[in-house]
C-alpha positions in Angstrom: 39.7 178.8 63.5 37.7 178.3 66.7 40.2 175.9 68.2 43.1 178.2 67.2 41.3 181.1 68.9 40.7 179.1 72.1 44.4 178.1 72.2 45.5 181.7 71.9 43.0 182.8 74.6 44.2 180.0 76.9 47.8 181.1 76.5 47.0 184.8 77.0 45.0 184.1 80.2 48.0 182.2 81.6 49.8 185.5 82.0 47.6 186.2 85.1 49.7 183.6 87.0 53.0 185.4 86.4 52.4 189.1 86.0 50.7 191.6 88.4 49.4 193.8 85.6 48.6 190.9 83.1 45.4 192.5 81.8 47.0 195.8 80.8 49.9 193.8 79.3 47.6 191.9 77.0 45.9 195.1 75.9 49.3 196.6 75.1 50.4 193.4 73.3 47.3 193.6 71.1 48.0 197.3 70.3 51.6 196.5 69.5 50.5 193.7 67.1 48.2 196.2 65.4 51.2 198.4 64.6 51.1 200.9 67.5 54.5 202.0 68.9 53.9 201.2 72.5 56.0 200.0 75.4 55.1 196.7 77.1 56.0 197.1 80.7 55.5 194.1 83.0 55.2 194.2 86.8 56.3 191.4 89.1 56.2 192.5 92.8 58.5 195.6 93.0 60.1 194.9 89.6 59.2 196.5 86.3 60.7 195.4 83.0 60.1 196.3 79.4 59.3 193.2 77.3 59.4 192.7 73.6 56.2 191.1 72.1 58.3 188.1 71.3 59.4 187.6 74.9 55.9 188.2 76.3 54.6 185.6 73.9 57.2 183.1 75.0 56.6 183.7 78.7 52.8 183.3 78.1 53.4 180.0 76.4 55.7 178.8 79.2 53.1 179.9 81.8 50.4 177.9 80.0 52.5 174.8 80.3 53.5 175.7 83.9 57.1 176.0 83.0 58.0 179.4 84.3 58.3 181.1 87.7 58.9 184.8 87.9 60.3 186.5 91.0 61.6 189.9 92.0 64.8 189.8 94.0 66.5 193.1 95.2 64.7 195.0 92.5 65.8 192.6 89.7 63.5 190.2 87.7 64.4 186.5 87.8 63.0 183.9 85.5 63.3 180.4 86.8 66.0 181.6 89.2 68.1 183.2 86.4 68.4 186.9 85.9 66.1 188.1 83.1 69.0 189.9 81.4 70.9 186.6 81.1 67.8 184.5 80.3 66.7 186.5 77.3 70.0 187.8 76.0 70.4 188.3 72.3 72.2 186.0 69.9 75.3 187.9 68.9 77.1 187.4 65.5 80.7 186.4 66.1 83.1 187.0 63.1 85.6 184.5 64.5 83.3 181.6 63.7 80.9 183.4 61.3 78.1 182.2 63.5 75.6 183.4 66.1 76.5 182.8 69.7 74.8 182.9 73.1 75.8 181.2 76.3 78.5 179.2 74.4 75.8 177.8 72.0 76.5 178.4 68.3 74.5 178.4 65.1 75.3 179.4 61.5 72.0 181.1 61.1 69.1 182.0 63.4 65.6 180.7 62.8 62.4 181.1 64.7 62.6 177.5 65.8 65.8 178.4 67.7 64.0 181.0 69.7 61.1 178.6 70.3 63.5 176.0 71.7 66.0 178.0 73.6 63.9 181.0 74.7 60.3 179.6 74.9 61.3 176.3 76.4 59.4 174.2 73.8 61.0 171.0 75.1 61.7 171.7 78.7 59.1 169.1 79.7 61.2 166.3 78.2 63.7 164.6 80.6 66.7 163.8 78.4 69.5 163.6 81.0 71.6 160.5 80.5 69.1 159.2 77.9 69.1 158.4 74.1 66.9 160.9 72.2 65.5 160.1 68.8 65.0 163.6 67.3 62.5 163.3 64.4 62.5 166.5 62.3 65.9 167.7 63.5 66.0 170.6 61.0 69.4 172.4 61.4 70.2 170.6 64.7 68.5 173.2 67.0 66.7 170.7 69.1 69.5 168.1 68.9 72.0 170.6 70.2 69.5 171.7 72.9 69.1 168.1 74.1 72.9 167.6 74.0 73.5 170.6 76.2 70.7 169.3 78.5 72.7 166.1 79.2 71.5 163.6 76.6 73.8 160.7 76.3 73.2 160.4 72.5 70.9 162.2 70.1 69.9 160.5 66.9 69.0 163.4 64.7 66.8 162.6 61.7 66.3 165.2 59.0 65.3 164.5 55.3 66.0 167.9 53.7 69.6 167.9 52.3 70.1 171.6 52.9 68.9 171.5 56.5 70.9 168.4 57.1 74.1 170.0 55.8 73.5 173.0 58.0 72.9 170.7 61.0 76.3 169.1 60.3 77.9 172.5 60.4 76.2 173.4 63.7 77.2 170.1 65.3 80.8 170.8 64.4 80.6 174.4 65.7 79.4 173.0 69.1 81.9 170.1 69.2 79.1 167.6 69.6 80.2 165.0 67.0 80.5 162.5 69.8 77.0 163.0 71.1 74.8 163.8 68.0 74.4 161.2 65.2 72.9 162.9 62.1 70.9 160.9 59.6 69.7 162.3 56.3 66.4 160.4 56.0 62.8 160.7 56.9 61.0 158.6 59.5 57.9 156.7 58.4 55.9 153.6 59.3 57.3 151.8 56.3 60.7 151.7 54.6 61.0 153.3 51.1 62.0 156.6 49.6 60.9 160.2 50.2 61.0 162.9 47.5 62.4 166.2 48.6 61.1 169.4 47.2 63.6 172.0 45.9 62.9 174.6 48.6 64.9 176.7 51.0 66.0 175.5 54.3 63.6 177.8 56.1 60.7 176.6 54.0 61.2 173.0 55.1 59.9 173.9 58.5 56.3 173.6 57.2 56.7 170.6 54.8 55.5 167.0 55.6 57.7 164.7 53.6 55.8 161.5 52.6 56.6 158.1 51.1 56.6 158.2 47.3 57.5 156.2 44.2 60.3 158.5 43.1 63.6 156.7 42.6 65.6 159.7 43.9 65.3 161.6 47.1 66.3 160.2 50.5 65.6 157.0 52.4 62.5 156.5 54.6 63.5 154.6 57.7 61.4 153.1 60.4 61.5 153.2 64.2 62.1 149.4 64.2 65.2 149.9 62.0 66.6 152.6 64.4 65.9 150.5 67.5 67.7 147.5 65.9 70.6 149.5 64.5 71.4 151.4 67.7 70.3 148.8 70.2 67.8 151.2 71.7 65.9 150.2 74.8 62.7 152.1 75.4 63.2 152.6 79.1 66.5 154.4 78.3 65.2 156.5 75.4 62.8 159.3 74.6 61.5 160.5 71.3 60.7 164.0 70.0 58.7 164.5 66.8 58.3 167.8 64.9 57.8 166.6 61.4 54.8 168.5 60.1 52.4 165.5 60.1 54.6 162.4 60.2 53.6 162.0 63.8 50.2 160.8 62.7 51.7 158.1 60.4 54.1 156.9 63.1 51.6 156.8 66.0 48.6 155.5 64.1 50.5 153.0 61.9 53.5 152.0 64.0 52.3 152.2 67.5 54.0 149.0 68.5 57.4 150.8 68.3 56.2 154.1 69.7 54.9 152.5 72.9 58.5 151.2 73.6 59.5 154.7 74.6 59.1 155.8 78.2 58.5 159.5 77.3 57.7 161.4 74.1 57.0 165.0 73.1 55.6 166.0 69.8 54.5 169.2 68.0 51.2 168.2 66.4 50.2 169.5 63.0 46.7 168.2 62.3 46.1 170.5 59.3 49.0 168.8 57.5 47.1 165.5 57.4 43.5 166.4 57.8 43.2 164.6 61.1 42.7 165.8 64.7 44.7 165.8 67.9 42.0 163.5 69.4 43.0 160.8 66.9 46.5 160.7 68.4 45.4 161.0 72.0 42.9 158.2 71.7 45.8 155.9 70.7 48.4 157.2 73.1 46.0 157.0 76.1 46.4 153.2 76.0 49.8 153.5 77.5 50.5 157.2 78.3 49.4 160.1 80.4 49.5 163.1 78.0 49.4 166.8 78.6 48.7 169.3 75.8 50.1 172.8 75.7 48.6 175.0 73.0 51.4 176.5 71.0 50.2 177.6 67.6 47.4 177.4 65.0 48.4 173.8 64.1 47.7 171.9 67.4 50.4 172.5 70.0 52.9 170.6 72.1 51.9 167.1 73.5 54.0 165.6 76.2 53.4 162.0 77.2 54.8 159.8 79.9 54.3 156.1 79.9 52.0 154.8 82.7 54.0 151.6 83.4 
């Protein structure tokens, strides 16, 4: 609880770097969270704009990771040199494709993770242009599609849950990315085997850590070594993203010889899922990587690491 509170305070205080009236903004945000109907008006230079609590939270997170720059140009607010109105436009349901669309990106359904990735910039720190990305915990393809539109040469998208995997296949087709994204219905682990999949909704799989088990059914558990051999991956040309509700501990602590092949990695850490701490991971990663931590949620935050050599 203490660490979670510290993370939230750190994120909140980061707003002082981007808003002129950051203190009153935070007070209004708290009142809004308590159920009061109150407008959250932000000031940047001569610009004023009303923010939703969701947008304010996203901008605060981006500020805590030094990912955002706000400016006022001719009375209009710009975020990272894009008009605010374009940057935080709504996802619109399009009956022609029976999907949600924004800036030519399409999804069958909208989940919180899509906002986190496309609005909050969860993976902006990762340089994927021209590279192969191993996307561990691909869910419905939200991060894989983001990486593809950011210029990744190939995205190997690994998702164990059959329902999420099926929806990812639909989203890949909607965005005409069959030639870029390679979907794999499996779980990544330090050892080969099988993974049992609980009969839960697609949305619920966002908080489940799928582990190796003795069940004869389920989906395969594959290893990084198998992926490297199958796709001829060279670490200097590849990066890895992990958001797998705890499998990052298994991979980094038990299969580090393959993790260290990658020049760059980004992971969303979930220590509560495995009763370990972020320090356990950082102690191992520090052998070969420079890592930065951005607090994102109650479960640990985003860790971005770049290899030293």
